[in-house]
Every structure is written in C-alpha cells, then in structure tokens.
Backbone as a ProteinNet text record, in pm:
[ID]
protein_1_A
[PRIMARY]
MIKYLFIIIFSILSFTGSSLSEKADKNLKVEMYEVCADDLFVRQFGDKFRYYLSMHVKTKIYKNRAYEWMYEDCEKQSKSKPITFNLKNKLYKEDLDEITAEIFGKCADEMYVLEFGEHYNKFLELKIRDKIRLQLNYEWFVEACEEEYQTYPIKFKLKYFDYL
[TERTIARY]
4220.1	4324	4397.6	4472.5	4488.6	4428.6	4337.7	4225.4	4219.9	4118.8	4133.4	4192.2	4276.8	4378.7	4399.7	4409.4	4460.4	4363	4175.7	4103.6	4095.2	4135.6	4143.7	4239.5	4409	4476	4431.8	4343.1	4333.4	4212.4	4210.2	4059.4	4044.6	4227.8	4238.7	4311.1	4357	4446.8	4360.9	4241	4140.9	4134.5	4067.1	4052	4104.1	4220.9	4332.5	4397.5	4420.5	4446.6	4315.7	4147.1	4067.2	4022.5	4082.2	4114.8	4243.3	4335	4474.9	4375.5	4352.3	4284.7	4219.7	4143.3	4038	4138.7	4225.7	4260.2	4318.6	4374.9	4498.5	4353.6	4281.7	4199.5	4190.9	4138.7	4091.2	4176.6	4307	4430.4	4444.1	4443.4	4442.9	4326	4198	4122.5	4125.8	4147.4	4187.4	4307	4406.9	4500.1	4474.3	4337.5	4312	4239.1	4158.6	4052.6	4202.9	4239.8	4348.8	4472.1	4465.6	4572.1	4467.7	4253.6	4272.8	4166.4	4160.1	4148.5	4260.9	4412.8	4509.4	4449.9	4508.3	4415.3	4353.5	4225.9	4115.1	4200	4210.9	4303	4382.7	4463.2	4539.8	4468.2	4459.9	4290.7	4213.5	4228.4	4086.7	4224.1	4366.8	4376.3	4557.8	4608.5	4721.5	4853.8	4904.7	5115.9	5147	4989.9	5105.5	5032.9	5030.2	4997	5034.3	5112.2	5187.8	5250.3	5289.6	5318.4	5197.7	5077.3	4943	4928.5	5037.6	4922.2	5038.3	5108.8	5236.7	5156.4	5091.7	5021.5	4977.7	4975	4860.6	4753.1	4661.2	4538.3	4373.5	4426.3	4357	4387.6	4467.4	4481.9	4442.5	4465	4460.9	4256.8	4165	4039.2	4004.2	4078.9	4101.1	4049.2	4199.8	4207.6	4142.1	4083.3	4031.7	3905.2	3788.8	3708.4	3671.4	3711.4	3722.2	3771.6	3895	3943.6	3851.7	3838.3	3696.8	3574.6	3557.6	3426.1	3490.1	3661.2	3652.6	3686.8	3759.3	3768.4	3640.4	3517	3323.6	3313.7	3433.9	3376.2	3412.7	3520.4	3678.5	3567	3540.6	3452.8	3295.3	3252	3126.1	3163.8	3224.3	3252.8	3291.7	3377.5	3439.7	3274.2	3237.6	3070.2	2984.6	2930.8	2838.2	2897.8	3004.7	3115.2	3251	3270.9	3326.4	3467.4	3450	3515.4	3595.2	3513.1	3554.5	3680.2	3616.5	3759	3891.2	3856	3941.6	4063.1	4018.5	4055.8	4173	4072	4129.1	4305.8	4227.1	4285.3	4460.7	4569	4684.1	4715.8	4710.2	4763.1	4656.7	4587.5	4494.1	4568.4	4510.6	4661.7	4597.2	4469.5	4454.8	4412	4362.5	4416	4288.6	4153.2	4048.3	4104.1	4216.7	4284.7	4287.2	4359.3	4416	4305.2	4222.1	4103.4	3993.4	3963.2	3833.3	3892.1	4066.9	4099.8	4032.3	4121.4	4074.3	3900.8	3826.4	3664	3630.6	3631.7	3638.4	3706.8	3768.8	3835.4	3825	3765.8	3662.6	3564	3515.5	3395.4	3348.8	3450	3483.9	3498	3601.9	3626.1	3548.4	3487.8	3353.1	3261.9	3265.2	3182.8	3215.4	3330.8	3426.7	3429.6	3451.2	3473.9	3274.6	3213.5	3097.6	3056.1	3115	3149.4	3138.3	3319	3450.1	3503.9	3492	3554.7	3630.6	3666.7	3835.1	3921	3968.5	4109.5	4149.5	4130	4190.8	4237.4	4286.6	4409.5	4512.9	4584.5	4660.8	4639.2	4500.4	4434.2	4452.5	4359	4275.8	4383.5	4513.1	4651	4715.4	4649.7	4723.9	4598.1	4660.3	4593.8	4527.9	4415.9	4267.8	4300.6	4412.3	4371.2	4432.4	4579.1	4595	4459.2	4430.7	4276.9	4226.2	4191.4	4035.7	4144.8	4254.4	4310.1	4377.3	4377.5	4387.7	4239	4156	4006.9	3859.6	3752.4	3684.8	3590.6	3590.3	3509.8	3478.9	3570.3	3654.8	3646.7	3620.3	3566.2	3413.2	3375.8	3204.3	3174.9	3248.8	3229.4	3217.3	3348.6	3380.8	3271.4	3235.2	3148.6	2986.8	2975.4	2819.8	2873.2	2935.8	3019.2	2987.3	2997.4	2966.3	2791.9	2723	2599.6	2640.8	2559.3	2529.4	2597.6	2641.1	2695	2666.7	2630.4	2565.4	2412.7	2326.6	2222.8	2182	2257.9	2242.6	2358.2	2416.8	2536.5	2500.9	2447.4	2483.6	2429	2352.9	2417.7	2550.2	2575	2813.4	2857.2	2874.9	2952.5	2886.5	2843	2794.7	2809.3	2845	2868.4	3020.6	3089.8	3231.7	3370.3	3271.3	3343.7	3420.5	3335.1	3454.9	3539	3593.2	3730.3	3850.6	3819.2	3951.6	3976.9
19563.2	19451	19382.5	19506.5	19452.9	19519.6	19545.7	19556.5	19403	19375.8	19252.1	19088.9	19152.6	19039.3	19072	19179.2	19178.9	19178.1	19179	19095.3	18926.6	18873.8	18750.8	18663.2	18696.1	18675.9	18682.8	18804.2	18864.1	18776.5	18679.6	18537.1	18501.3	18424.2	18307.7	18327	18450.8	18376.5	18410.1	18503.6	18504.1	18394.1	18291.4	18175	18032.1	18037.7	17926.5	17988.9	18111.4	18129.1	18065.8	18045.2	18032.5	17872.9	17818.6	17603.9	17662.1	17710	17648.5	17664.4	17746.7	17787.4	17703.8	17667.7	17504.6	17396.2	17396.8	17231.5	17226.3	17339.6	17319.1	17345.4	17350.8	17398.3	17244.8	17154.7	17036.5	16898.4	16960.1	16877.6	16905.7	17048.3	16994.5	16961.2	16995.8	16857.4	16661.3	16662.8	16579.4	16545.1	16585.1	16517	16594.5	16686.2	16680.8	16566.2	16503.9	16344.4	16255.6	16260.9	16116.7	16105.1	16261.1	16274.7	16251.6	16278	16241.8	16066.1	16055.9	15913.9	15765.6	15855.1	15757.3	15813.5	15882.7	15921.5	15786.7	15845.9	15767.4	15560.4	15526.9	15381.3	15319.8	15407	15373	15390.7	15467.4	15444.4	15322.2	15337.7	15179.3	15013.3	14995.2	14938.9	14922.2	15031.8	15036	15029.6	15013.6	15075.5	14968.3	14840.5	14731.7	14728.2	14836.8	14851.4	14928.7	15010.6	15155.5	15183.9	15043	15039.6	15033.6	15033.3	15049.7	15223.9	15263	15422.4	15501.4	15411.2	15488.9	15471.5	15393.6	15370.1	15490.8	15521.6	15643.1	15681.6	15729.4	15753.1	15640.3	15629	15610.2	15445.5	15421	15260	15187.7	15303.9	15304.4	15298.1	15446.6	15405.5	15182.9	15272.1	15063.2	14954.8	14957.6	14756.3	14748.5	14893.5	14812.6	14889	14869.3	14898.3	15015.6	14940.2	15021.1	15092.6	15148.1	15313.8	15368.2	15334.6	15380.8	15448.7	15337.7	15378.6	15552.5	15503.5	15643.3	15796.6	15734.1	15844.8	15930.6	15880.5	15922.9	16004.6	15930.7	15985.7	16150.2	16117.1	16238.8	16325.6	16315.4	16416.7	16509.7	16381	16421.2	16521.3	16504.8	16585.4	16671.2	16727.3	16885.4	16917.9	16826.9	16930.6	16969.6	16851.7	16832.4	16946.9	16945.9	16927.4	17007.4	17190.4	17162.2	17215.2	17322.5	17348.1	17236.3	17116.6	17028.7	16982.8	16927.8	16898.2	17000.6	17061.2	17175	17217.1	17136.2	17167.9	17032.7	16919.4	16778.9	16762.1	16844.1	16809.9	16849.3	16806.3	16867.4	16927.9	17012.3	17021.6	17157.6	17177	17362.2	17403.5	17542.6	17621.6	17756.6	17784.5	17918.9	18048.4	18109.5	18230.8	18147.2	18158.2	18049.4	17958.6	17925.4	17769.7	17832.9	17956.8	18016.2	18002	18073.3	18129.2	18002.9	17969.1	17846.3	17782	17732.4	17552.2	17612.6	17735.1	17809.5	17786.1	17845.5	17815.6	17720.7	17637.9	17527	17424.9	17420.8	17330.3	17384.3	17526.9	17543.7	17544.3	17440.8	17461.1	17283.8	17173.5	17088.7	17027.1	17100.8	17019.1	17057.9	17193.5	17193.3	17010.8	17013.7	16891.2	16754.4	16744.3	16637.1	16660.5	16714.5	16732.9	16701	16714.1	16699.5	16572.6	16480	16335.1	16268.7	16353.1	16215.4	16301.9	16373.3	16514.7	16578.4	16588.4	16675.6	16612.3	16518.5	16407.8	16361.5	16390.6	16450.8	16517	16592.1	16759.2	16790.9	16655.1	16670.2	16652.7	16554.9	16546.5	16661.7	16755.8	16851.1	17016.4	17001	17076.2	17015.8	16849.4	16935	17052.1	17036.2	17110.7	17042.7	17110.3	17023.3	16913.7	16927.7	16815.1	16696.1	16748.1	16619.9	16498.7	16623.2	16551	16467.4	16533.3	16449.1	16328.2	16288.7	16220.6	16110.3	16110	16056.9	15968.3	16132.1	16085	16047.9	15925.6	15955.9	16047.4	16040.6	16132.3	16225.2	16316.4	16424.2	16428	16431.2	16436.4	16509.7	16452.3	16392	16539.1	16500.3	16700.9	16796.4	16762.6	16910.7	16924.3	16812.4	16849.8	16883.9	16857.6	16881	17026.8	17082.9	17221.3	17303.3	17256.3	17295.3	17321.4	17170.8	17167.4	17303.9	17297	17382.7	17563.3	17613.7	17685.2	17755.5	17598.8	17597.6	17707.7	17616	17644.8	17733.5	17753.7	17878	17969.8	18091	18113.3	18239.4	18296.3	18398.2	18401	18294.1	18218.1	18150.2	18103.4	18033.4	18104.8	18302.6	18370.2	18433.4	18441.1	18438.5	18384.1	18294.8	18177.4	18128.9	18146.6	18126.3	18225.2	18328	18418	18510.5	18468.4	18606.1	18521.2	18421	18351.1	18391.6	18438.3	18527.7	18657.9
2540	2566.3	2631.6	2685.6	2775.9	2952.9	2934.2	3057.6	3042.3	2951.5	2953.1	2962.7	2933.4	3058.3	3167.7	3171	3335.5	3369.9	3350.9	3461.2	3466.8	3344.9	3320.6	3374	3394.4	3506.7	3562.3	3660.6	3840.4	3862.7	3750	3766.1	3832.6	3737	3713.6	3894	3881.5	4065.8	4156.3	4171.1	4253.6	4271.7	4148.1	4154.8	4235.1	4133.2	4203.8	4436.9	4397.1	4577.2	4645.8	4620.5	4750.2	4715.1	4615.4	4571.8	4680.6	4681.2	4744.6	4916.8	4970.7	5064.8	5145	5057.9	5136.3	5132.4	4993.9	5014.7	5129.6	5180.9	5269	5377.2	5359.9	5509.3	5571.2	5462.8	5407.3	5499.1	5412	5437	5642.2	5687.5	5833.9	5892.7	5830.5	5895.3	5890.6	5790.8	5816.9	5884	5907.2	6042.4	6109.3	6149.6	6285	6346.5	6254.7	6264.1	6250	6253.8	6251.4	6332.9	6381.2	6516.9	6673.1	6656	6755.4	6698.7	6647	6556	6610.5	6656.2	6621.5	6805.6	6906.4	7033.6	7074.9	6984.4	7071.7	7033.7	6971.8	6915.7	7028.3	7097.2	7200.4	7297	7330.8	7422.9	7459.9	7348.3	7289.3	7302.5	7207.9	7239.8	7302.3	7335	7361.6	7316.2	7405.1	7193.8	7144.9	7173.7	7090.8	6923.4	6907.5	6800.2	6751.5	6758.8	6729.3	6602.4	6550.8	6336	6275.5	6348.4	6246.8	6263.6	6346.6	6315.1	6263	6177.3	6139.1	5947.2	5999.7	5882.6	5749.6	5658.3	5560.2	5689.4	5675.8	5668.7	5596.1	5466.9	5392.4	5393.4	5447.8	5512.4	5605.9	5701.1	5818.5	5831.1	5775	5719.1	5711.3	5533	5440.5	5570	5658.8	5693.6	5849.7	5896.6	6000.6	6024.2	6108.4	6048.2	6218.4	6299.1	6451.9	6453.9	6364.3	6367.4	6257	6163.3	6016.3	6125.5	6274.9	6345.4	6476.3	6464.2	6570.9	6468.4	6310.3	6254.1	6243.5	6197.4	6208.9	6353.4	6457.7	6576.6	6597.6	6574.5	6587.1	6479.7	6351.8	6240.8	6249.1	6323.2	6397.9	6527.2	6626.5	6750.8	6663.6	6587.2	6524.4	6483.9	6450.7	6384	6497.9	6587.5	6645.8	6799.1	6835.4	6977.9	6971.7	6910.8	6809.9	6936	7015	7133.6	7189.3	7212.4	7343.8	7275.4	7090.8	6984.6	6963.7	6960.9	6973.1	7066.7	7233.4	7314.8	7337.1	7256.6	7357.6	7178	7068	6903.6	6985.6	6975.5	7041	6880.5	6795.3	6640.2	6683.8	6725.1	6711.5	6794.8	6741.7	6805.9	6803.6	6829.1	6812.3	6886.4	6908.1	7044.1	7097.5	7065.2	7133.8	7260.9	7226.5	7287.1	7470.1	7491.9	7622.7	7723.2	7682.3	7734.1	7752.9	7594.3	7637.3	7706.3	7719.8	7823.5	7949	7976.5	8125.4	8222.5	8031.7	8102.9	8107.5	8034.3	8048	8081.3	8102.7	8319.6	8372	8373.4	8568.5	8580.9	8459.8	8420.2	8423.7	8381.5	8332.6	8502.3	8601	8720.3	8854.4	8849.8	8932.9	8870.7	8767.9	8762.6	8864.2	8832.5	8869.3	8932.6	9053.1	9198.1	9269.6	9242.5	9256.6	9228.7	9127.6	9119.5	9209.5	9227	9229.7	9381.9	9362	9554.2	9509.4	9607.5	9590.1	9620.3	9594.4	9680.2	9529.4	9446.8	9321.7	9266.6	9417.7	9334.7	9249	9243.8	9116.6	9032.4	9022.5	8842.8	8789.8	8911.6	8862.8	8785.7	8898.6	8821.6	8636.4	8647.8	8458	8419.1	8276	8191.3	8140	8071	8033.3	7929.8	7798.4	7752.2	7751.1	7852.5	8004.3	8042.7	8088.1	8204.8	8062.6	7974.4	7895.1	7826.5	7778.7	7730.7	7877.7	7991.1	8097.3	8179.3	8110.4	8274.2	8060.5	8035.4	7952.2	7999.8	8137.3	8253.2	8247.3	8204.8	8246.2	8075.5	7918.3	7811.3	7829.6	7951.6	7893.8	7981.1	8094.1	8162.8	8009.5	7985.8	7794.5	7802.3	7784.4	7675.5	7716.2	7856.8	7890.8	7953.7	7945.7	7987.7	7815.2	7752.6	7588.4	7555.5	7537	7552.7	7616.6	7780.5	7852.1	7768.9	7755.5	7669.1	7551.2	7515.2	7402.2	7355.1	7428.5	7499.4	7600	7725.2	7751.7	7779.6	7647	7635.7	7738.9	7829.1	7902.4	8044.5	8108.2	8173.3	8236.7	8097.9	8146.3	8121	8072.8	8099.7	8260.9	8292.6	8377.7	8472	8465	8610.2	8607.6	8478	8448.1	8396.7	8363.8	8318	8387.7	8491.4	8656.1	8676	8678.4	8702.4	8618.6	8517.3	8454.3	8473
[MASK]
++++++++++++++++++++++++++++++++++++++++++++++++++++++++++++++++++++++++++++++++++++++++++++++++++++++++++++++++++++++++++++++++++++++++++++++++++++++++++++++++++++

C-alpha cells in the first residue's frame, strides 16, 4: 500500500515539476519576444510612445497592429535565426553568448567593412548587441553569417574559429 502511495506521489511530483519548467520556459520566451518587439517599436517610432511600452504585452499586441507584427517578427526570428535573435536580445545570458558574439561579430564586421569600408572603426569597436541595435544593416550581416553557418558549418568553422 505504501509502495503504491509513494509511486503516485512521485508521479504527481514529476508531472508537476515538468509542467512548471515548461511554464517558466514559455514565460521567458514571452518576455524575450516582448523585449525584442519593444526595441523594434522604439527603432520605428522613437521615444515619443514610451508610455505605450509600459503596458502589459497582451494589451500592446491587442491595441496596436504594428506592435503585433513586430512581436510576430521577433517570434519568427527566434525560430529561423536563433543565434541572431539571442545575440541581440538583452535577456539572453547563456554560455554560448560570449564565444558566439565574438565569432559572429568577426564575420559580420568583415561584411560591414566590405560594404562600407574601414572608416567606421569606432562603430566596429562597439559590442555586437549595440551594433545590431544601432544599424539594421549590421543585423542583416549577422543574419547572413548565421545562414552561412547553417548552410556550410564546416567551412564557417574553418574560416572564423581561428580568430579565437
């Protein structure tokens, strides 16, 4: 009898524990998408609508079609370009962050120099998150690096991992 009771209690605790971690993971994703959408909203409309960003995320999505589209873009990017999404999101703090930022920063810097020349040295000295926030072109370069990494992982590693 005690054995069955123990099994039932253990099963309930196991089920509840996994659902709690799934809920925490979902809440983190919701928050990361919100931060991303808020950043895009400020980029698009400036600081004049800061009061709007203090509202609950459901309200922001419900009341503003542009914000809803930005939130969708962030959610889509997190799935299609997870490295770029995580590099630019200020809530992301995993071990992958430092090494990935350096590698993808090197790749994107090379593309940036090819496009705009080397006279932007001050810009290139910034951290990758700042560069992504300041220039949309730079974010596109990081996305291009991620596509290269996903398509040709061995070549990408040979090309950029030497710099570490």
